[in-house]
C-alpha positions as CSV (number, residue, x, y, z in Angstrom):
1,M,-15.7,-19.3,0.1
2,T,-16.4,-19.6,-3.6
3,L,-17.4,-22.9,-5.9
4,L,-13.9,-23.2,-6.6
5,V,-12.2,-23.6,-3.6
6,S,-12.5,-26.1,-0.8
7,D,-14.0,-26.2,3.0
8,S,-10.4,-27.3,4.0
9,I,-8.6,-24.6,1.8
10,A,-11.1,-21.7,2.8
11,Q,-10.6,-22.7,6.3
12,R,-6.5,-22.6,6.2
13,V,-7.2,-19.2,5.0
14,Q,-9.7,-18.1,7.6
15,R,-6.9,-19.6,10.2
16,L,-4.1,-16.8,9.0
17,E,-2.6,-15.1,11.6
18,I,-3.8,-11.6,9.1
19,P,-5.9,-9.0,9.8
20,F,-8.6,-8.5,7.3
21,N,-11.3,-5.8,6.7
22,S,-14.7,-6.3,6.1
23,F,-14.2,-6.3,3.1
24,G,-11.7,-9.5,3.0
25,V,-8.3,-7.8,2.6
26,D,-5.8,-6.6,4.9
27,P,-3.8,-3.3,5.0
28,Y,-1.6,-4.2,2.5
29,G,-4.3,-4.8,0.3
30,I,-3.8,-9.1,0.5
31,S,-7.0,-10.9,-0.4
32,R,-8.9,-13.1,1.3
33,K,-10.8,-14.3,-1.8
34,H,-7.4,-14.5,-3.7
35,L,-5.8,-16.2,-1.5
36,G,-8.7,-19.0,-1.3
37,L,-7.9,-19.4,-5.6
38,F,-4.3,-19.1,-4.9
39,F,-4.2,-21.8,-2.7
40,S,-6.7,-23.8,-4.6
41,L,-4.6,-23.9,-7.4
42,L,-1.3,-25.0,-5.8
43,D,-2.8,-27.8,-3.7
44,F,-3.0,-29.5,-7.3
45,F,1.1,-28.3,-7.7
46,Y,2.1,-28.4,-4.5
47,H,0.3,-32.5,-3.6
48,H,0.2,-34.2,-7.2
49,Y,1.9,-32.7,-9.5
50,F,5.5,-31.9,-8.6
51,S,4.9,-33.9,-5.4
52,V,7.3,-31.4,-2.7
53,G,9.1,-33.1,0.1
54,V,9.3,-30.4,2.9
55,T,11.9,-31.3,5.7
56,G,12.6,-29.3,8.9
57,I,9.1,-27.5,8.9
58,E,9.5,-27.0,12.9
59,N,12.8,-24.6,12.0
60,V,9.9,-22.1,11.0
61,P,8.5,-20.2,13.9
62,A,4.7,-20.6,13.9
63,R,4.3,-16.7,14.4
64,G,6.1,-13.7,15.1
65,R,8.8,-12.6,12.1
66,A,11.5,-14.7,10.4
67,M,13.0,-14.0,7.1
68,L,13.0,-17.1,4.8
69,V,16.1,-16.6,2.6
70,G,16.7,-19.6,-0.4
71,N,18.4,-20.6,-3.0
72,H,16.4,-19.8,-6.7
73,S,16.0,-22.7,-9.1
74,G,14.2,-23.2,-11.8
75,G,13.5,-20.4,-15.3
76,V,10.3,-19.3,-13.8
77,A,9.5,-18.8,-10.4
78,I,8.3,-22.1,-9.3
79,D,10.3,-22.2,-6.0
80,G,8.6,-19.4,-4.4
81,A,5.5,-20.9,-5.1
82,M,6.0,-23.7,-3.7
83,V,7.6,-22.1,-0.4
84,V,4.5,-20.2,-0.4
85,A,2.7,-23.3,-0.7
86,S,4.6,-25.3,2.3
87,M,4.1,-22.7,4.8
88,F,0.6,-22.9,3.7
89,F,-0.3,-26.4,3.3
90,A,2.7,-27.9,6.3
91,M,2.5,-26.1,8.7
92,D,0.2,-25.9,11.6
93,P,-1.3,-23.1,12.2
94,P,-0.8,-22.3,8.3
95,R,1.3,-19.2,7.7
96,L,1.4,-17.0,4.8
97,A,4.9,-16.1,3.8
98,E,4.9,-12.8,1.6
99,G,7.6,-12.0,-1.0
100,M,9.3,-9.2,-2.5
101,A,8.9,-9.4,-5.8
102,E,11.1,-8.2,-8.9
103,K,10.3,-4.7,-9.7
104,F,8.9,-5.1,-13.6
105,I,5.7,-7.8,-12.1
106,N,4.1,-4.4,-10.7
107,R,3.8,-3.3,-14.6
108,L,1.9,-5.8,-15.7
109,P,-1.8,-6.6,-15.6
110,F,-3.2,-9.3,-14.2
111,T,0.5,-10.1,-13.0
112,S,0.5,-6.5,-10.7
113,L,-2.9,-7.6,-9.3
114,W,-2.4,-11.1,-8.5
115,S,0.8,-10.5,-6.8
116,S,-0.1,-8.3,-4.3
117,R,-3.4,-9.7,-3.9
118,T,-1.6,-13.0,-2.3
119,G,1.1,-10.9,-0.8
120,H,4.1,-10.8,-2.9
121,F,5.1,-7.0,-3.2
122,T,7.6,-4.8,-5.0
123,G,10.8,-5.7,-4.1
124,L,11.7,-2.7,-2.5
125,P,13.5,-2.3,1.6
126,E,10.3,-0.4,2.7
127,H,8.4,-2.9,1.9
128,A,10.3,-5.9,3.5
129,S,11.0,-3.4,6.8
130,R,7.6,-2.9,7.3
131,L,6.3,-6.6,6.9
132,L,8.7,-7.5,9.5
133,E,7.9,-4.7,11.9
134,D,4.2,-6.3,11.6
135,E,5.6,-9.6,12.6
136,R,4.9,-11.2,9.0
137,L,7.1,-13.9,7.8
138,L,9.4,-12.8,4.6
139,M,11.0,-14.7,1.6
140,V,13.9,-13.4,0.2
141,F,15.8,-15.2,-2.6
142,P,19.0,-13.0,-2.4
143,E,20.6,-14.3,-5.8
144,G,17.4,-12.3,-7.4
145,A,16.9,-12.7,-11.2
146,R,20.0,-13.5,-11.8
147,G,19.2,-16.5,-9.6
148,T,16.3,-17.5,-12.0
149,A,18.5,-17.2,-14.5
150,K,20.8,-20.5,-14.0
151,L,21.1,-23.0,-16.8
152,Y,20.2,-26.6,-16.3
153,S,24.1,-27.5,-15.8
154,E,24.1,-24.5,-13.2
155,R,20.7,-25.5,-11.2
156,N,22.1,-26.3,-8.0
157,S,24.9,-23.8,-7.9
158,L,24.8,-20.2,-6.5
159,V,25.6,-17.2,-7.6
160,H,26.4,-14.0,-6.4
161,F,24.1,-13.0,-2.8
162,G,23.2,-9.7,-2.6
163,S,23.8,-8.1,1.4
164,G,20.5,-6.0,2.2
165,F,18.4,-9.0,3.4
166,V,21.5,-10.4,6.3
167,R,21.5,-5.9,7.0
168,L,17.4,-5.6,7.6
169,A,17.9,-8.9,9.6
170,M,20.2,-7.4,12.1
171,K,18.3,-3.8,12.2
172,T,14.7,-5.4,12.6
173,G,16.0,-8.3,15.1
174,T,14.7,-11.4,12.7
175,P,16.2,-14.8,12.6
176,I,17.3,-16.3,9.5
177,I,15.9,-19.6,8.3
178,P,17.6,-21.0,4.9
179,F,16.2,-23.4,3.3
180,G,17.4,-25.6,-0.1
181,F,15.1,-25.7,-3.0
182,V,15.8,-28.8,-5.2
183,G,14.7,-29.8,-8.6
184,G,13.2,-26.7,-10.7
185,G,16.3,-26.7,-12.5
186,E,14.5,-30.1,-13.8
187,A,11.1,-28.5,-13.8
188,V,12.5,-25.9,-16.5
189,P,15.7,-26.8,-17.9
190,T,16.8,-23.9,-19.2
191,V,19.4,-24.0,-21.6
192,A,19.7,-19.9,-23.3
193,N,17.8,-17.2,-21.9
194,S,16.3,-14.8,-24.3
195,Y,16.5,-11.3,-23.4
196,T,15.4,-9.9,-26.8
197,I,12.2,-12.2,-26.4
198,G,12.1,-10.7,-23.0
199,R,11.9,-7.3,-23.5
200,L,9.1,-7.2,-26.0
201,F,6.9,-8.6,-23.0
202,G,8.3,-6.7,-20.6
203,V,10.0,-8.7,-18.5
204,P,14.4,-9.5,-18.3
205,Y,14.9,-12.6,-20.0
206,I,12.3,-15.7,-22.0
207,P,14.2,-19.1,-20.5
208,I,14.3,-21.2,-24.2
209,T,13.9,-24.6,-22.9
210,P,14.7,-28.1,-25.0
211,Y,11.3,-28.0,-25.8
212,L,11.1,-24.2,-26.6
213,V,8.2,-23.1,-24.0
214,P,9.6,-22.8,-20.1
215,A,6.5,-25.3,-18.9
216,P,7.5,-27.1,-15.8
217,L,7.7,-30.9,-15.9
218,P,6.0,-32.7,-13.3
219,V,9.5,-33.9,-11.7
220,Q,9.6,-34.6,-7.6
221,L,11.1,-31.2,-5.9
222,E,12.9,-31.2,-2.0
223,I,12.4,-28.3,-0.1
224,T,15.3,-28.1,3.3
225,Y,14.8,-25.6,5.7
226,G,17.4,-25.1,8.5
227,E,18.0,-23.9,11.8
228,P,17.5,-20.1,12.6
229,M,20.5,-18.1,12.1
230,T,20.9,-14.7,14.3
231,F,23.0,-12.6,14.0
232,P,24.0,-9.5,16.4
233,G,25.0,-6.0,15.4
234,T,22.5,-2.8,13.9
235,G,22.4,-3.4,10.7
236,A,24.9,-0.6,10.0
237,E,28.5,-2.7,10.7
238,E,31.4,-2.3,7.8
239,D,30.7,-3.8,4.7
240,E,33.3,-6.2,5.4
241,V,31.2,-8.0,8.9
242,I,28.5,-8.3,6.5
243,A,29.4,-9.6,3.9
244,G,31.2,-12.8,6.5
245,H,27.5,-13.5,7.9
246,V,26.6,-13.5,4.0
247,E,28.7,-16.3,3.1
248,Q,27.8,-18.0,6.5
249,V,24.0,-18.0,5.0
250,K,25.1,-18.6,1.5
251,A,27.3,-21.7,2.4
252,R,24.3,-23.2,4.9
253,I,21.8,-22.9,1.4
254,A,24.3,-24.7,-0.3
255,E,24.7,-27.5,2.3
256,L,20.4,-27.8,2.6
257,I,20.7,-28.1,-1.1
258,E,23.1,-31.3,-1.3
259,A,20.9,-32.7,1.7
260,G,17.6,-32.6,-0.4
261,R,19.6,-33.8,-3.3
262,R,20.3,-37.0,-1.5
263,R,17.0,-37.1,-0.5
264,R,15.1,-36.7,-3.8
265,R,18.1,-39.6,-5.0
266,S,17.1,-42.1,-2.7
267,K,12.8,-41.5,-3.1
268,L,13.5,-42.0,-7.0
269,A,16.3,-44.8,-6.3
270,L,13.0,-46.2,-4.9
271,D,10.7,-45.3,-7.4
272,Q,13.0,-47.0,-10.0
273,R,12.7,-49.9,-7.8
274,G,8.9,-49.5,-7.9
275,A,8.0,-48.5,-4.7
276,A,6.3,-45.7,-4.4
277,P,7.7,-42.6,-2.4
278,P,6.0,-41.6,1.0
279,A,3.7,-39.0,0.0
280,P,3.9,-35.7,2.0
281,A,2.0,-35.6,4.8
282,S,-1.2,-33.8,4.8
283,S,-1.9,-31.0,7.3
284,P,-3.9,-31.5,9.6
285,R,-7.7,-29.3,9.0
286,R,-9.3,-27.3,12.3
287,P,-12.5,-25.8,11.9
288,A,-11.9,-21.6,11.3
289,A,-13.7,-19.3,13.7
290,R,-15.5,-16.5,11.2
291,A,-14.1,-13.2,11.8
292,R,-15.4,-10.7,13.3
293,V,-15.8,-7.2,12.5
294,V,-16.6,-4.8,15.6
295,A,-17.1,-1.2,14.5
296,H,-15.1,0.8,17.7
297,V,-16.6,4.6,17.2
298,V,-14.5,6.7,19.8
299,A,-16.0,9.9,20.0
300,H,-13.1,12.8,20.4
301,V,-13.4,16.1,23.0
302,V,-11.3,18.9,22.7
303,E,-10.9,21.1,25.3
304,G,-8.4,23.6,24.2
305,A,-8.6,26.6,24.8
306,R,-11.1,29.7,23.3
307,M,-9.5,31.1,20.0
308,R,-10.1,33.2,17.3
309,V,-9.3,31.0,14.1
310,L,-9.4,32.0,10.6
311,I,-10.3,29.8,7.6
312,P,-9.5,30.9,4.3
313,G,-11.3,28.5,1.9
314,I,-14.7,28.2,4.8
315,T,-17.6,27.8,2.3
316,G,-16.3,24.4,0.9
317,Q,-18.2,21.2,2.7
318,L,-15.5,20.6,5.0
319,G,-14.5,24.2,5.4
320,R,-18.2,24.2,6.9
321,M,-18.3,21.4,8.5
322,V,-15.1,22.6,10.1
323,A,-16.1,25.8,11.2
324,A,-19.3,24.1,12.7
325,R,-17.2,22.0,15.0
326,L,-14.8,24.7,16.1
327,L,-18.2,26.7,17.0
328,E,-19.0,24.1,19.2
329,Q,-16.0,23.4,20.8
330,G,-16.6,27.6,22.0
331,H,-13.8,28.6,19.5
332,E,-14.6,32.1,17.6
333,V,-14.4,31.5,13.8
334,I,-13.8,33.9,11.5
335,G,-14.0,32.8,7.4
336,I,-12.5,34.3,3.8
337,D,-13.8,33.3,1.1
338,R,-15.1,34.9,-2.7
339,R,-17.9,32.0,-2.9
340,P,-21.0,33.4,-0.2
341,W,-22.2,31.8,2.6
342,A,-26.1,32.6,3.0
343,D,-26.6,30.4,5.6
344,A,-23.5,30.8,7.6
345,P,-24.1,29.9,11.1
346,A,-24.7,33.0,13.2
347,G,-21.2,32.7,15.4
348,V,-19.4,32.8,12.3
349,E,-17.8,35.9,11.2
350,M,-18.0,35.9,7.0
351,H,-15.7,38.1,4.4
352,N,-16.6,37.6,1.1
353,V,-13.4,38.5,-0.3
354,D,-10.6,37.5,-2.7
355,L,-7.7,35.5,-0.7
356,Q,-5.1,38.0,-2.2
357,K,-7.2,41.3,-2.7
358,R,-6.0,44.1,0.0
359,A,-9.7,43.1,1.3
360,A,-8.5,39.7,2.4
361,E,-4.8,41.9,3.9
362,D,-7.4,44.1,6.5
363,V,-9.7,40.9,7.7
364,F,-6.0,39.5,9.2
365,R,-5.1,42.9,10.6
366,K,-8.0,43.9,12.1
367,S,-9.2,40.3,13.7
368,R,-6.0,39.7,14.5
369,P,-6.3,35.7,14.3
370,Q,-4.1,33.6,16.6
371,A,-4.9,30.6,14.4
372,V,-5.7,29.5,11.0
373,I,-6.2,26.9,8.9
374,H,-5.8,27.1,5.1
375,M,-8.2,25.3,3.3
376,A,-8.3,27.3,0.2
377,T,-6.8,24.4,-2.5
378,V,-8.2,23.6,-5.1
379,T,-8.3,20.8,-7.6
380,H,-8.2,20.1,-11.4
381,L,-12.0,19.1,-11.2
382,V,-12.9,23.0,-10.9
383,E,-10.3,25.1,-12.1
384,Q,-8.4,25.5,-14.8
385,T,-4.2,25.9,-15.0
386,E,-3.5,29.2,-14.6
387,E,-6.6,30.0,-11.7
388,R,-5.4,26.9,-9.9
389,Y,-1.5,28.4,-9.5
390,R,-3.0,31.3,-8.8
391,I,-5.3,30.2,-6.3
392,N,-3.2,27.3,-4.7
393,L,0.3,28.7,-4.5
394,G,-0.4,32.6,-4.4
395,G,-3.1,31.8,-2.0
396,T,-0.7,29.9,-0.2
397,R,1.8,32.7,-0.2
398,V,-0.5,35.5,0.9
399,V,-1.8,33.2,4.2
400,F,2.2,32.8,5.1
401,D,3.2,36.5,4.7
402,N,-0.3,37.9,6.2
403,S,0.2,35.9,8.9
404,R,3.5,36.5,10.0
405,A,2.9,40.4,9.5
406,C,-0.3,40.1,11.7
407,G,1.2,37.8,14.4
408,V,-0.9,34.5,13.9
409,E,0.6,32.0,16.4
410,H,-0.5,28.5,14.1
411,V,-1.5,27.7,10.6
412,I,-2.4,24.5,9.5
413,F,-1.8,24.0,5.7
414,V,-4.6,21.5,4.8
415,G,-3.6,19.4,1.9
416,R,-3.0,16.3,0.6
417,H,-2.0,12.8,0.2
418,T,-1.7,13.1,-4.1
419,Y,1.4,15.0,-2.8
420,Y,3.3,11.7,-3.6
421,G,2.4,10.5,-6.3
422,A,1.6,7.0,-8.3
423,G,3.6,4.6,-10.1
424,P,5.1,1.2,-10.5
425,E,8.1,1.5,-8.4
426,S,6.8,3.6,-5.7
427,P,6.8,2.4,-1.9
428,L,3.0,1.4,-1.2
429,Y,3.2,3.3,2.3
430,H,4.7,6.9,1.7
431,K,6.0,8.5,4.9
432,E,6.3,12.1,5.1
433,E,10.0,12.8,3.8
434,D,9.6,11.4,0.6
435,P,9.7,13.1,-2.1
436,P,6.8,14.8,-4.4
437,M,6.7,12.1,-7.5
438,A,3.3,13.7,-8.4
439,V,5.0,16.5,-10.5
440,S,6.3,13.9,-12.9
441,T,3.9,11.3,-13.5
442,F,0.4,13.9,-12.7
443,P,1.5,17.6,-14.3
444,E,-2.4,18.8,-13.0
445,L,-1.8,18.2,-9.3
446,A,2.0,20.0,-9.7
447,D,0.0,23.5,-8.3
448,L,-0.8,21.6,-5.4
449,V,2.6,20.1,-5.0
450,A,4.1,23.3,-4.8
451,A,1.9,24.6,-2.1
452,D,2.7,22.0,-0.4
453,L,6.3,22.6,-0.3
454,Y,5.7,26.6,0.1
455,A,4.1,25.8,3.0
456,C,6.8,23.7,4.7
457,T,9.6,26.0,3.7
458,A,7.4,28.0,6.4
459,L,8.8,25.4,9.0
460,W,11.8,26.7,8.8
461,R,11.7,30.5,7.0
462,A,9.1,31.4,10.1
463,P,10.0,30.2,13.4
464,E,8.0,32.4,15.5
465,L,5.0,30.3,13.6
466,C,4.0,26.7,14.3
467,T,3.1,25.0,11.4
468,T,1.3,22.3,10.7
469,V,1.7,20.3,7.2
470,L,-1.3,17.9,7.4
471,R,-1.1,15.5,3.6
472,M,-4.5,14.2,4.0
473,C,-5.9,11.1,1.7
474,Y,-8.9,10.6,0.3
475,T,-12.4,11.8,1.5
476,L,-16.1,10.0,1.5
477,G,-19.0,10.7,3.2
478,P,-22.6,12.4,2.8
479,T,-21.9,15.2,1.7
480,G,-20.0,13.8,-1.6
481,H,-17.3,16.0,-1.3
482,G,-14.0,15.1,-2.7
483,T,-11.8,13.5,-5.6
484,L,-12.8,10.4,-4.4
485,A,-16.8,10.8,-4.5
486,S,-16.7,13.2,-7.6
487,F,-15.1,9.9,-9.5
488,I,-17.6,7.2,-8.3
489,R,-20.4,9.2,-8.8
490,G,-21.9,7.9,-11.9
491,P,-23.4,4.6,-12.4
492,H,-20.6,3.2,-14.3
493,V,-16.7,4.1,-12.7
494,P,-14.3,2.2,-14.9
495,Y,-11.2,1.4,-13.9
496,V,-7.5,-0.2,-16.0
497,L,-8.0,-3.7,-16.7
498,G,-5.2,-6.5,-15.0
499,F,-5.0,-3.1,-11.8
500,D,-7.0,-2.8,-9.0
501,P,-5.2,-0.3,-6.5
502,L,-6.0,0.2,-3.1
503,F,-7.6,3.5,-2.5
504,Q,-6.9,5.4,1.0
505,F,-10.2,7.4,2.3
506,M,-11.6,9.1,5.6
507,H,-14.8,10.1,6.8
508,E,-15.5,13.6,6.2
509,Q,-16.2,13.7,10.2
510,D,-13.2,11.9,10.9
511,V,-11.1,14.3,8.2
512,V,-12.9,17.5,10.7
513,T,-11.3,15.8,13.7
514,A,-7.9,15.5,12.6
515,I,-8.0,18.9,11.8
516,C,-9.3,20.3,15.3
517,L,-7.0,17.7,17.1
518,S,-3.8,19.0,15.6
519,L,-5.6,23.0,16.6
520,E,-6.1,22.0,19.5
521,K,-2.3,19.5,20.7
522,R,-0.8,22.4,18.6
523,I,2.0,19.8,16.8
524,R,4.5,21.3,14.7
525,G,5.6,19.7,11.3
526,V,4.2,17.8,8.3
527,Y,2.0,14.9,9.0
528,N,0.0,11.9,6.5
529,V,-3.6,12.1,8.1
530,S,-5.6,8.5,7.4
531,G,-8.5,6.9,8.6
532,P,-9.0,2.9,8.2
533,Q,-6.8,0.9,6.1
534,P,-7.1,1.1,2.2
535,V,-9.7,-0.6,0.3
536,P,-9.2,-2.0,-3.9
537,L,-10.5,0.4,-5.8
538,S,-13.0,-1.9,-7.6
539,L,-14.5,-3.0,-4.2
540,I,-15.7,0.8,-3.4
541,I,-17.1,1.1,-6.5
542,R,-19.6,-1.8,-6.0
543,A,-19.9,-0.9,-2.7
544,A,-21.0,2.4,-3.0
545,G,-24.0,0.3,-5.8
546,R,-22.1,1.2,-8.8
547,V,-20.7,-0.9,-11.5
548,A,-17.0,-1.6,-12.2
549,V,-16.0,-1.5,-15.4
550,P,-12.5,-3.0,-16.4
551,L,-11.2,-1.2,-19.7
552,P,-7.5,-1.7,-21.4
553,E,-5.8,1.1,-20.5
554,F,-5.3,2.2,-24.2
555,V,-9.5,2.1,-24.1
556,L,-9.9,4.8,-21.0
557,R,-7.6,6.8,-22.0
558,N,-9.7,7.8,-25.1
559,A,-12.8,6.6,-23.7
560,L,-12.4,9.3,-20.1
561,G,-15.2,12.1,-20.4
562,R,-17.1,10.5,-22.8
563,F,-20.0,7.6,-22.7
564,G,-21.2,9.3,-19.5
565,L,-17.3,8.0,-17.9
566,P,-15.6,10.7,-15.4
567,K,-13.9,13.5,-17.0
568,L,-10.4,13.0,-15.8
569,P,-7.2,14.0,-17.3
570,R,-5.1,11.3,-19.1
571,A,-2.5,12.0,-16.2
572,A,-4.9,10.7,-13.5
573,L,-4.5,7.3,-15.3
574,T,-1.9,6.6,-12.9
575,H,-3.8,7.1,-10.0
576,I,-6.3,4.6,-11.0
577,K,-3.4,2.1,-12.0
578,Y,-1.1,2.3,-8.5
579,P,-2.1,3.3,-5.6
580,V,-0.9,6.1,-2.7
581,V,-1.1,5.4,0.8
582,V,0.7,7.3,3.3
583,D,1.8,6.3,6.8
584,S,-0.1,8.2,9.4
585,A,1.5,6.9,12.6
586,A,3.3,9.8,13.0
587,F,-0.1,11.8,13.6
588,R,-1.8,9.8,16.0
589,A,0.9,9.5,17.8
590,A,1.2,13.4,18.2
591,T,-2.1,13.7,18.6
592,G,-4.0,10.4,19.6
593,F,-6.4,10.9,16.6
594,K,-8.7,7.6,16.4
595,H,-10.9,7.3,13.2
596,A,-14.6,6.8,14.5
597,V,-16.2,5.7,11.2
598,D,-14.7,2.0,9.4
599,E,-14.4,2.5,6.0
600,A,-17.3,-0.3,5.0
601,Q,-19.8,2.3,7.3
602,A,-18.1,5.7,5.1
603,V,-19.0,4.0,1.3
604,R,-22.5,3.0,3.3
605,E,-23.6,6.9,4.2
606,Y,-22.0,8.0,0.8
607,R,-23.7,5.5,-1.2
608,D,-27.2,6.7,0.8
609,A,-26.9,9.9,0.1
610,H,-25.5,9.6,-3.3
611,P,-27.8,6.8,-4.7
612,V,-27.2,5.6,-8.5
613,P,-27.9,8.3,-11.1
614,A,-30.6,6.7,-13.4
615,G,-29.7,5.9,-16.7
């Protein structure tokens, strides 16, 4: 894997049941490379520095969903790291325990990056639920930050438990594996917590130890895993019922802590008599088979009835491709655009008019289209603010007004997944019901958000219309069309130092397929549309043959548009700092859509068509 990762650890990483893609990243951003480095570091601490003793590992299921629930012990996250290490080193086959991190973690450079790459995500219910639905192993500390704030004298006690973990376990049918962690309070003997210093560093507090700094001491640690606990129900029970289940779990963890303390005292007594405690058994190593990536290409054959389809915005790259596909399928195509299309195919009836002028209304009235695919929206890369509002919001309103007046049956609004916005506390995967945070985080997207929301109102304002709102992820391919393609066009592409967000994109031809399937299946409602799993921005940049340039945020903010770097609004930094990823399960279920081009091929085709500029 790398010179810093031993063969045995590399083999165990390969054996993890994680669907890594050709970039070595899974759908959540967990990285094979980062895991190798992470467990190489933990190897020393787990086996030597802390000599972690583990009991009851057989209670953790070898595969399938499960929830590890235990106590916090120690002013820093030693407990979480050692629990993760025990799942990796003591289980056969190894498992990756994925955790819910405190929300402030996602705001910290490098910490945020390494946290997500090794399987620890912002502590949102959406993340926990999704991981369990994907049959992952989830690690939960119900005490939260209150638990790590315990002082030395409180190290083996339990503070208030939140109840959300029990509701989630019941809702998802997940067994709870309780565990007791002992020794963290001795490793970081906290005598006080400085909340003032903590605020200076962007964290809740800084533990103060007798030697001032919260560096862990080399003490022996114990982890005791108990038998699985299950609670029947849906998770929607009364608070009193849930509270009773929480107390059962808490009581069991208290018993496991006491069992670990007895075992630890016994080992320490042996040490004092000169007998070395038995070393933790090393996990057997098996040779791992290398992952194979098989490109599965699916050809969609659309056999719908012949229709008259009007496309506002037809001369854009995607508009032309959609028009060509519709012609192949035997549909009549009418185009509206201010820009000319000199070499338009013979089958396209082209009208060079402004969508908001009377001439465009005449086209609707005379051609009487059965369907409209509205693609006449623009981004901040193309137009200034006032003109964007006129085109995006004003144009969208005209399209729906004319469609209703002229008896159009189906209107498809082609929007963007950036509608949801990016931020440190946003869910990794957005669903269609999520609110549009882009208005507050990226003002230059406000007009596109307004157009999307207006299109959505047609679902209740115009029930006679079959309205489809598509929120498409970024496109990438040989035409070089779209925001992502424009951003990585130059030889040097910047990103924020200490952050590396997932970017979700799909090949241009898959975008065309998705739009045409929406027409064929006549779906109604709002749908997220995406293709392959997302990829970290830095990997996309390098795969495209460019040089990735990590810059501190304050430097990048002032360098945009200068020194050969892309010109972006300052608010766009949020979108190259945090991910915007969508869940497109509803669209796939409604249309049967499957992407034909994987993420690696899409980047290759872009790179081949747009080689690195000289200079």
